[in-house]
Residue, then its C-alpha position, 0 to 999 in steps of 0.5 A: x564673966x570678967x573673972x572667968x576671962x581673968x582666970x583663963x588669961x592668967x592661970x590657964x594660958x600655959x595649957x593652951x600654948x604649943x609650938x607647931x613646926x612643919x617639916x618635909x617628910x624627908x627630914x631626918x628624925x635626928x635633925x628634928x631632935x637636935x633642932x627642937x630638943x625632943x626625942x623622936x625615936x628613930x633607927x639609923x637615918x630614919x626620916x619623919x616619914x619613916x617614923x610616922x608611918x611605922x607608928x601608924x602601922x603599930x596603932x593601925x591608924x589610917x594615913x591622911x591629912x590630919x592623922x596624928x600620933x602622940x609621944x611622951x612630950x610631943x605629937x606628929x601630925x600629917x600636915x600635907x599629902x601629895x599624890x597619896x604620899x605624906x609630904x609635910x609633917x607637923x611637930x607639935x610640942x608644949x612650950x612651958 
């Protein structure tokens, strides 16, 4: 058991490390890209709401708290809804 704990602690810790940051759904995708150094695909002045709802439509994903979509090196997850509309979106990325 000690060996397994040691291996997990010293060799697999990178797999478990991620950064989760919550933004308002109205935050511009370009702003999040510059803050987190990710590449959220967007057009013009699209918000996180625009990006995630477009992606959900493409993937036929039902919108609700916890619904998520994956990109190359990060994911977007609905963190909070208010009156049936997405109000907070969590950006989850690996921190290697």
